[in-house]
Each structure stands twice: as structure tokens, then as C-alpha cells.
C-alpha positions in Angstrom: -20.7 -12.7 -14.1 -21.3 -10.0 -11.4 -23.8 -7.2 -11.8 -24.6 -4.5 -9.2 -27.7 -2.1 -9.7 -28.6 0.6 -7.2 -26.6 -0.5 -4.2 -27.2 1.7 -1.1 -25.5 1.0 2.3 -25.7 2.5 5.8 -24.1 2.5 9.0 -26.9 3.4 11.4 -28.6 6.4 10.0 -25.4 7.5 8.0 -25.5 6.4 4.3 -22.2 4.9 2.9 -23.1 4.0 -0.5 -25.5 5.6 -2.9 -26.9 4.0 -6.0 -23.6 2.1 -6.8 -23.7 0.2 -10.3 -21.1 -1.6 -11.7 -20.3 -5.0 -13.4 -17.6 -7.5 -13.6 -17.4 -9.8 -16.8 -15.9 -13.3 -17.1 -11.9 -13.1 -16.7 -12.2 -9.2 -16.2 -9.9 -7.3 -14.0 -11.8 -4.3 -12.6 -10.1 -1.7 -10.3 -12.0 0.5 -7.7 -10.0 3.5 -6.8 -10.9 6.0 -3.9 -9.4 7.7 -0.7 -9.7 6.5 2.6 -13.3 6.6 3.5 -14.5 6.7 0.2 -16.7 3.4 0.7 -14.4 0.8 -1.0 -14.5 -1.6 1.9 -18.1 -1.2 2.4 -18.8 -1.9 -1.2 -16.8 -5.2 -1.2 -18.3 -6.3 2.0 -21.9 -5.6 0.9 -21.1 -7.6 -2.2 -19.8 -10.6 -0.1 -22.7 -10.4 2.5 -20.8 -9.1 5.6 -21.1 -5.4 5.4 -23.7 -2.9 6.9 -27.3 -2.7 6.1 -27.6 -2.7 2.3 -30.3 -2.6 -0.5 -30.1 -3.0 -4.1 -29.6 -5.7 -6.8 -26.6 -8.0 -6.9 -26.6 -10.5 -9.6 -24.1 -13.4 -9.8 -24.4 -15.8 -12.8 -27.8 -14.5 -13.6 -29.1 -15.2 -10.0 -30.1 -12.5 -7.6 -28.0 -12.9 -4.5 -28.6 -9.9 -2.3 -30.5 -12.2 0.2 -28.1 -14.8 0.2 -25.7 -15.1 3.5 -22.1 -14.6 3.1 -21.3 -18.5 3.2 -23.6 -19.0 0.4 -22.2 -16.3 -1.7 -18.7 -17.9 -1.1 -19.8 -21.5 -1.9 -21.2 -20.1 -5.3 -17.8 -18.8 -6.3 -17.1 -15.5 -4.7 -13.7 -15.1 -2.9 -13.1 -12.1 -0.4 -9.8 -11.1 0.9 -10.2 -8.3 3.5 -7.7 -5.7 4.3 -7.4 -6.8 7.8 -6.8 -10.6 6.6 -8.7 -12.2 9.2 -6.4 -15.2 9.4 -6.6 -17.9 12.0 -3.3 -16.6 13.7 -2.9 -19.4 16.2 -2.8 -22.1 13.2 -0.1 -22.6 10.7 0.2 -21.6 7.4 -0.7 -25.1 6.0 -3.6 -25.5 8.5 -5.1 -22.3 7.4 -4.9 -23.4 3.7 -6.4 -26.7 4.4 -9.2 -25.3 6.2 -10.3 -23.4 3.3 -9.5 -26.2 1.0 -12.3 -28.2 2.5 -15.0 -25.8 2.7 -18.2 -26.5 0.5 -17.7 -24.6 -2.9 -18.2 -25.4 -6.6 -14.7 -25.8 -7.2 -13.7 -27.9 -10.1 -10.4 -29.0 -8.8 -9.2 -31.0 -6.0 -7.8 -29.4 -2.7 -4.4 -31.0 -3.7 -4.4 -29.4 -7.1 -5.4 -26.2 -5.4 -2.6 -26.5 -2.9 -0.1 -27.0 -5.5 -1.2 -24.1 -7.5 -1.0 -21.6 -4.5 2.4 -22.9 -3.9 3.6 -22.2 -7.3 2.0 -18.6 -7.0 3.5 -18.0 -3.8 6.8 -19.9 -3.3 7.6 -17.8 -0.3 5.1 -19.6 1.6 6.6 -23.3 1.0 9.3 -22.6 3.7 7.0 -21.4 6.4 4.2 -24.1 6.1 4.5 -25.0 9.8 4.8 -21.3 10.9 2.1 -20.0 13.1 0.2 -17.2 11.0 0.9 -14.9 14.2 4.6 -15.0 13.4 4.4 -13.9 9.8 5.2 -10.4 8.6 2.2 -8.2 7.4 3.1 -9.0 3.9 3.4 -12.7 4.4 0.1 -12.4 6.1 -1.4 -10.8 3.1 -0.1 -13.6 0.8 -1.5 -16.3 3.1 -4.8 -14.5 3.2 -5.0 -14.6 -0.8 -3.8 -18.1 -0.9 -6.3 -19.4 1.8 -9.1 -17.8 -0.5 -7.7 -19.4 -3.5 -7.9 -22.6 -1.9 -11.7 -22.3 -2.1 -11.5 -22.3 -6.0 -13.2 -18.8 -6.3 -14.3 -17.7 -9.8 -14.2 -14.1 -8.7 -12.0 -12.5 -6.2 -13.1 -9.4 -4.2 -9.8 -7.8 -2.9 -9.6 -4.9 -0.5 -6.1 -3.2 -0.6 -4.2 -6.3 -1.5 -0.8 -4.5 -1.8 -1.3 -1.9 0.9 1.2 -1.5 3.7 3.5 -4.2 2.8 7.1 -4.6 1.8 7.9 -3.4 -1.8 9.6 -6.9 -2.4 6.2 -8.4 -1.5 4.1 -6.0 -3.3 5.9 -7.1 -6.4 5.2 -10.6 -5.7 1.6 -10.0 -4.9 1.1 -7.9 -8.0 2.8 -10.8 -10.1 0.5 -13.3 -8.5 -2.7 -11.5 -9.2 -1.6 -10.6 -12.6 -0.9 -14.5 -13.3 -4.3 -15.1 -11.9 -5.8 -12.8 -14.4 -4.0 -14.5 -17.3 -5.6 -18.0 -15.9 -9.0 -16.3 -16.3 -10.0 -15.4 -12.7 -12.1 -12.4 -12.4 -11.2 -9.8 -10.0 -12.6 -6.7 -8.4 -9.8 -5.0 -6.7 -10.2 -1.8 -4.4 -7.0 0.1 -4.1 -5.6 3.8 -3.6 -2.5 3.2 -5.7 -1.9 2.2 -9.4 -0.2 -1.0 -9.0 -3.0 -2.7 -10.7 -5.0 -0.2 -12.4 -2.5 0.1 -15.4 -3.4 -3.7 -16.0 -7.1 -3.4 -15.7 -9.7 -3.6 -18.3 -11.7 -0.8 -16.4 -11.0 1.6 -13.6 -13.9 2.8 -11.6 -13.5 5.6 -9.1 -15.6 5.8 -5.8 -15.9 9.2 -4.2 -17.9 9.8 -1.0 -19.9 6.5 -1.7 -20.6 7.3 -5.4 -19.4 6.0 -8.6 -18.2 9.3 -10.5 -15.9 7.9 -13.1 -15.5 4.8 -15.2 -12.7 4.4 -17.8 
């Protein structure tokens, strides 16, 4: 599905990624581990097209997409959940979901079907559909961020620290939802410092100072 070769990225004159190479196959769960500052967020942002200046080859479904803007990559089936969530905090949970549901994507299901699916994955959200996103806890916002991305019907999820800094009970809920998505065949590339998903992954990659130095 996704193949990356020779990806380099810079913030001004400072290079953040060095000849990164990776791939994610159909239905695969691939985890990228690394310390803070290793380049995990930069890598995911570069893949979705919102990161710093980057060069390299990014292929999605056999098409080179490194020159595509972010919205075109999303329309093609890439879904990105940022660590900072990027919600519309003045809108309700339901409004956040339905805005995403009507974006122009190649989803094979209807918005109503996707809404039903995310409610089944995150029953916690059902009781707060009319609550402003600004009045949710950090873990609840993380759930909403993932649910909103799922409303676009992505084929590959790019997840930046999805279980970091949230309450343990919500960590378990996020983990279970992501593993359910994996069982349903949704491919995932997950950046994280912990081992919450690594033990379930087909492959674990380690990013150190912008370089991939281990694959398992």
C-alpha cells in the first residue's frame, strides 16, 4: 500500500530525517518507536504532506504522491491523527464527526454507516454527542480525533502517539479500538514511545535521531 524510499526532511537548515525507508502492506499494523525528538512526528507529517521541507519518494497504491497536497492524500485514503488532536473545539462531538464525514474521499461506505461504526468502537462518545469538544478530557478528545478521522473512511491510518498522556482506562479503550480496526483490515502506521501496540504489530521499526536503525 505505502512505500517510502530515501525520505529526508529539514526544518530550515537542520535535517530531521535521513534517508528513511519503510513500507506498510495491506492490513498491516506497523509501529515506529523512538524517544522524543527522534523524528516520529516529522515522519508522519511528511507522509500526509503537512510537515517541513521534505524530499524522497512516497508511493501510495503504486502512485507517487510526494508532490500531492495534504487534502489530496487524505482523499486518496490516508488518515492522519495528530498528537495535538486538531479538533474544532467550539463545535460539538457530533458536529466534528459529521464535518469529516462529508469530506471528499473514496470511502466505500455511507456517512451513516461510518457514524454507526465509530459509535460501536467508541461507545463513550455516544453520551457526549452534543458536548463541545473543548469540554472533553484529553483522552476523550483523543477518541474523538480518531473517530473523526475514521469518518473519512481511510484505508491507512497514520497515528501519532494515540495512547500517550491519557487516563489508563481510556488507554485500554483506545488500544481495543485500534486492535479491532486492525482485525477489520485497516492498515496502520503508529508512532509511539511505549509498547501498548508494539506487541501486536507485524513489524516494529525504531527511529533514532531521524534514522531507521532497526526493523523487527
